[in-house]
C-alpha positions in Angstrom: -90.5 40.9 243.6 -89.8 42.4 246.9 -87.4 45.3 246.4 -84.5 43.3 245.1 -83.0 44.8 241.9 -81.7 41.6 240.3 -84.0 39.1 241.8 -84.6 35.8 240.0 -88.0 34.4 240.1 -89.2 31.0 239.1 -92.0 30.8 236.5 -94.0 27.6 236.0 -95.5 27.0 232.6 -96.7 24.1 230.6 -94.4 22.8 227.8 -95.7 19.8 225.8 -98.0 18.8 228.6 -95.3 19.0 231.3 -94.9 21.5 234.1 -91.5 23.2 233.5 -89.8 25.7 235.9 -87.7 28.3 234.3 -85.7 31.1 235.9 -86.0 34.7 234.7 -83.8 37.6 235.4 -80.2 38.6 234.9 -78.7 35.7 236.8 -80.5 33.2 234.6 -79.5 35.0 231.5 -75.8 35.1 232.6 -75.9 31.4 233.3 -77.1 30.8 229.7 -74.7 33.1 227.9 -71.6 33.0 230.1 -70.2 29.6 228.9 -70.6 30.8 225.2 -68.9 34.1 226.0 -66.0 32.3 227.8 -65.6 29.9 224.8 -65.4 32.8 222.4 -62.9 34.7 224.6 -60.7 31.6 224.8 -60.8 31.3 221.0 -59.8 34.9 220.4 -57.2 34.7 223.2 -55.6 31.6 221.6 -55.6 33.3 218.2 -54.0 36.4 219.7 -51.2 34.6 221.4 -50.5 32.4 218.4 -50.1 35.5 216.3 -47.7 37.1 218.8 -45.8 33.8 219.0 -45.5 33.7 215.2 -44.4 37.3 215.1 -41.7 36.7 217.7 -40.5 33.6 215.8 -40.3 35.6 212.6 -38.4 38.4 214.3 -36.0 35.7 215.6 -35.5 34.2 212.2 -35.1 37.6 210.4 -33.4 40.0 212.7 -32.9 42.6 209.9 -36.6 42.8 209.3 -37.2 43.4 213.0 -34.6 46.1 213.1 -36.0 47.8 210.0 -39.5 47.8 211.4 -38.2 49.2 214.8 -36.3 52.0 213.0 -39.3 52.8 210.8 -41.6 53.0 213.9 -39.1 55.2 215.7 -38.8 57.6 212.8 -42.6 57.8 212.5 -42.9 58.4 216.3 -40.2 61.2 216.2 -41.9 62.9 213.4 -44.9 63.6 215.6 -47.8 65.8 214.8 -47.3 68.6 212.4 -46.6 71.9 214.1 -49.2 74.6 213.9 -48.4 77.9 212.1 -47.1 80.8 214.3 
């Protein structure tokens, strides 16, 4: 390679009696794994937004539960860290 940090080079090798060209380097690796990573990201993104949507629907159906959770969270936040001795 001629001084390029992330250069991709083509390598020829025989595979089952055929010449095959394969790319090596970070670009080739990202082309292989990027579609799978995007697919996994979309799966987790869909799951996250479905959970948020379900939570909002539950809060809409049971407003007392939502108010109780909000009050509990506020009380825990006001409590804060224990004060150190003088």
